[in-house]
N, CA, C and O of each residue as an XYZ file, in Angstrom:
324
protein
N       0.968     -1.041      0.212
C       0.219      0.263      0.013
C       1.085      1.212     -0.026
O       1.125      2.067     -0.910
N       2.108      1.104      1.261
C       2.604      2.350      1.011
C       3.600      2.530     -0.438
O       4.081      3.594     -0.828
N       3.700      1.625     -0.876
C       4.711      1.341     -2.131
C       4.051      2.323     -3.117
O       4.552      3.340     -3.598
N       2.328      1.602     -3.401
C       1.646      2.188     -4.395
C       1.617      3.899     -4.668
O       1.628      4.589     -5.687
N       1.570      4.216     -3.067
C       1.433      5.843     -2.752
C       2.680      6.466     -3.378
O       2.536      7.322     -4.251
N       4.005      6.050     -2.943
C       5.275      6.368     -3.217
C       5.252      6.386     -4.760
O       5.663      7.417     -5.291
N       4.753      5.210     -5.679
C       5.079      5.081     -7.330
C       3.977      6.083     -7.582
O       4.356      7.016     -8.290
N       2.691      6.145     -7.188
C       1.924      7.500     -7.552
C       2.561      8.521     -7.462
O       2.845      9.031     -8.546
N       2.980      9.144     -6.379
C       3.601     10.522     -6.132
C       4.766     10.743     -7.120
O       5.042     11.872     -7.526
N       5.367      9.763     -7.455
C       6.826      9.796     -8.442
C       6.202     10.212     -9.657
O       6.719     11.197    -10.182
N       4.771      9.474    -10.496
C       4.377      9.059    -11.447
C       3.628     10.875    -11.621
O       3.799     11.539    -12.644
N       2.888     11.346    -10.490
C       2.316     12.474    -10.968
C       3.563     13.823    -11.011
O       3.525     14.954    -11.495
N       4.705     12.999    -10.197
C       5.885     14.101    -10.194
C       6.337     14.184    -11.841
O       6.544     15.254    -12.413
N       6.421     13.166    -12.333
C       7.338     13.138    -13.541
C       5.838     13.733    -14.713
O       6.013     14.693    -15.464
N       4.671     13.089    -14.669
C       3.763     13.920    -15.433
C       3.524     15.659    -15.336
O       3.064     16.318    -16.269
N       3.866     16.130    -14.238
C       3.668     17.650    -14.134
C       4.767     17.815    -14.767
O       4.446     18.605    -15.654
N       6.267     17.498    -14.937
C       7.283     17.558    -15.641
C       7.291     17.861    -17.153
O       7.841     18.809    -17.714
N       6.436     16.681    -17.797
C       6.485     16.787    -19.154
C       5.044     17.592    -19.470
O       4.998     18.358    -20.432
N       3.973     17.401    -18.687
C       2.692     18.630    -19.153
C       3.390     20.018    -19.063
O       3.649     20.694    -20.059
N       3.707     20.429    -17.627
C       4.161     21.389    -17.705
C       3.096     22.552    -16.775
O       1.974     22.114    -16.519
N       3.385     23.812    -16.343
C       2.066     24.585    -15.641
C       0.824     25.168    -16.624
O       1.093     25.702    -17.699
N      -0.098     25.064    -16.307
C      -1.018     25.719    -17.282
C      -1.499     27.362    -16.671
O      -1.283     27.651    -15.494
N      -1.993     28.099    -17.386
C      -2.489     29.187    -17.268
C      -3.940     29.280    -16.589
O      -4.929     28.756    -17.102
N      -3.968     29.984    -15.405
C      -5.893     29.590    -14.544
C      -6.727     30.274    -15.725
O      -6.307     31.352    -16.145
N      -7.169     30.061    -15.941
C      -8.694     30.426    -16.875
C      -9.397     32.024    -16.738
O      -9.714     32.896    -17.547
N      -9.443     31.874    -15.259
C     -10.252     33.200    -14.251
C      -8.772     34.145    -13.890
O      -8.727     35.359    -14.088
N      -7.931     33.567    -13.488
C      -6.682     34.814    -12.716
C      -5.936     35.095    -13.937
O      -5.532     36.225    -14.209
N      -5.712     33.855    -14.829
C      -4.268     34.350    -15.657
C      -2.998     34.111    -15.256
O      -1.977     34.394    -15.884
N      -3.113     33.352    -13.729
C      -1.633     32.771    -13.465
C      -1.484     31.563    -13.745
O      -2.401     30.761    -13.921
N      -0.069     31.293    -13.820
C       0.415     29.843    -14.158
C       0.249     29.300    -12.891
O       0.600     29.861    -11.853
N      -0.371     28.035    -12.980
C      -0.395     27.060    -11.853
C       0.110     25.394    -12.167
O      -0.250     24.729    -13.139
N       0.869     25.023    -11.261
C       0.170     23.298    -11.386
C      -0.532     22.720    -11.502
O      -1.574     23.062    -10.943
N      -0.550     21.444    -12.273
C      -1.474     20.603    -12.693
C      -1.858     19.866    -11.263
O      -0.998     19.461    -10.480
N      -3.170     19.765    -11.060
C      -3.961     18.955     -9.939
C      -3.805     17.365    -10.344
O      -3.967     17.027    -11.517
N      -3.505     16.477     -9.397
C      -3.515     15.375     -9.532
C      -4.777     14.596    -10.528
O      -4.596     13.686    -11.336
N      -6.363     15.423    -10.101
C      -7.108     14.440    -11.021
C      -6.635     14.923    -12.740
O      -6.482     14.219    -13.738
N      -6.519     16.182    -12.575
C      -6.012     17.002    -13.892
C      -4.961     15.989    -15.075
O      -5.012     15.661    -16.260
N      -4.222     15.819    -14.118
C      -2.765     14.646    -14.729
C      -3.549     13.367    -14.829
O      -3.133     12.735    -15.800
N      -4.332     12.860    -14.328
C      -5.138     11.298    -14.629
C      -5.979     11.702    -15.821
O      -6.195     10.940    -16.763
N      -6.421     12.878    -15.738
C      -7.305     12.894    -16.833
C      -6.621     13.126    -17.997
O      -7.140     12.540    -18.947
N      -5.649     13.762    -18.272
C      -4.977     13.966    -19.595
C      -4.144     12.680    -19.951
O      -4.033     12.355    -21.133
N      -3.530     11.909    -18.902
C      -3.095     10.615    -19.435
C      -3.797      9.813    -19.477
O      -3.498      9.184    -20.492
N      -4.601      9.368    -19.023
C      -5.794      8.279    -19.060
C      -7.029      8.355    -20.454
O      -7.507      7.426    -21.106
N      -7.249      9.716    -20.546
C      -8.211      9.958    -21.695
C      -7.884      9.407    -22.927
O      -6.767      9.052    -23.303
N      -9.006      9.359    -23.566
C      -8.728      8.345    -24.983
C      -7.111      8.871    -25.953
O      -6.134      9.476    -25.512
N      -7.348      8.395    -27.238
C      -6.154      8.352    -27.574
C      -5.432      9.647    -28.219
O      -4.358      9.792    -28.803
N      -6.180     10.275    -27.966
C      -5.774     11.897    -28.791
C      -5.255     12.648    -27.977
O      -4.776     13.692    -28.418
N      -5.166     12.338    -26.348
C      -4.466     12.945    -25.273
C      -3.001     11.904    -25.274
O      -1.898     12.364    -24.979
N      -3.177     10.744    -25.579
C      -1.918      9.921    -25.469
C      -1.083     10.170    -26.727
O       0.012      9.609    -26.759
N      -1.418     10.881    -27.699
C      -0.682     10.714    -28.911
C       0.072     12.346    -28.473
O       1.270     12.601    -28.598
N      -0.909     13.225    -27.987
C      -0.317     14.605    -27.523
C       0.773     14.322    -26.196
O       1.637     15.043    -25.698
N       0.417     13.257    -25.952
C       1.326     13.088    -24.477
C       2.837     12.521    -25.218
O       3.862     13.043    -24.778
N       2.964     11.606    -26.181
C       3.999     11.134    -26.744
C       4.839     11.910    -27.471
O       6.052     11.706    -27.431
N       4.119     13.215    -28.471
C       4.423     13.929    -28.909
C       5.080     15.150    -27.923
O       6.180     15.631    -28.195
N       4.496     15.480    -27.059
C       4.822     16.449    -26.056
C       6.261     15.931    -25.552
O       7.062     16.865    -25.561
N       6.827     14.710    -25.112
C       7.734     14.285    -25.102
C       8.939     14.238    -25.823
O      10.030     14.557    -25.351
N       8.680     13.711    -27.333
C       9.778     13.865    -28.119
C       9.853     15.453    -28.306
O      11.001     15.896    -28.336
N       8.946     16.262    -28.419
C       9.325     17.463    -28.645
C      10.236     18.239    -27.361
O      11.167     19.033    -27.499
N       9.729     17.807    -26.295
C      11.080     18.092    -25.515
C      12.453     17.785    -25.549
O      13.431     18.521    -25.675
N      12.338     16.414    -25.397
C      13.338     15.708    -26.136
C      14.712     16.187    -27.163
O      15.920     16.321    -26.964
N      13.699     16.373    -28.473
C      14.369     17.346    -29.471
C      14.654     18.850    -29.056
O      15.642     19.346    -29.596
N      14.001     19.581    -28.255
C      14.716     20.869    -27.993
C      15.792     21.007    -26.993
O      16.650     21.888    -26.943
N      15.612     19.982    -26.188
C      17.002     19.650    -25.548
C      18.308     19.547    -26.115
O      19.330     20.225    -26.004
N      17.899     18.162    -26.971
C      19.153     17.644    -27.827
C      19.595     18.766    -29.025
O      20.694     18.669    -29.571
N      18.767     19.692    -29.331
C      18.900     21.026    -30.244
C      19.762     22.117    -29.554
O      20.701     22.714    -30.080
N      19.231     22.301    -28.131
C      20.167     23.188    -27.653
C      21.339     22.704    -26.797
O      21.680     23.221    -25.733
N      22.022     21.454    -27.498
C      23.306     20.973    -26.690
C      23.759     21.048    -27.655
O      24.783     21.699    -27.445
N      23.707     20.784    -28.816
C      24.070     20.587    -30.418
C      24.739     22.376    -30.773
O      25.796     22.894    -31.136
N      23.595     22.723    -30.458
C      23.758     24.664    -31.018
C      25.062     24.726    -30.102
O      26.011     24.962    -30.851
N      25.486     24.608    -28.782
C      26.375     25.181    -27.976
C      27.623     24.451    -28.684
O      28.597     25.065    -29.119
N      27.463     23.096    -28.738
C      28.536     22.724    -29.326
C      29.244     23.268    -30.490
O      30.426     23.608    -30.525
N      28.147     23.322    -31.697
C      28.502     23.955    -32.973
C      29.449     25.548    -32.771
O      30.581     25.879    -33.126
N      28.260     26.319    -31.971
C      29.115     27.221    -31.447
C      30.685     27.175    -30.784
O      31.587     27.832    -31.304
N      30.790     26.785    -30.227
C      32.007     26.064    -29.496
C      32.935     25.930    -30.596
O      33.808     26.725    -30.945
N      32.619     24.805    -31.094
C      33.821     24.467    -32.444
C      33.992     25.535    -33.589
O      34.981     25.477    -34.320
N      32.883     26.663    -33.772
C      33.284     27.695    -34.828
C      34.265     28.692    -34.114
O      35.380     29.012    -34.526
N      33.646     29.124    -32.968
C      34.706     30.265    -32.102
C      35.842     29.249    -31.942
O      36.847     29.848    -32.322
N      36.183     28.004    -31.567
C      37.525     27.429    -31.785
C      38.262     27.634    -32.973
O      39.407     28.070    -32.851
N      37.757     27.369    -34.249
C      38.071     27.762    -35.705
C      38.727     28.872    -35.701
O      39.954     28.964    -35.735
N      37.598     30.167    -35.639
C      37.871     31.467    -35.620
C      38.929     31.848    -35.091
O      39.666     32.545    -35.788
N      39.333     31.533    -33.750
C      40.052     32.214    -32.601
C      41.450     31.372    -32.585
O      42.324     31.641    -31.760
């Protein structure tokens, strides 16, 4: 029972990181997603699952493109100077 709770907490933490914050429609402020919203996004029909996979892939692409950009800038600077 306790291990299941720890796993659920970890899962929510990872999903929050993937889906990111959402802007509140009423106040316009950024906020974290609540557990129910995370569960709805993750366990809803295939439309959201496809969006989930695309979000993960886009985040990975952004990460690697930033790393490669820094690497190429360093290489060019090294060649120039």
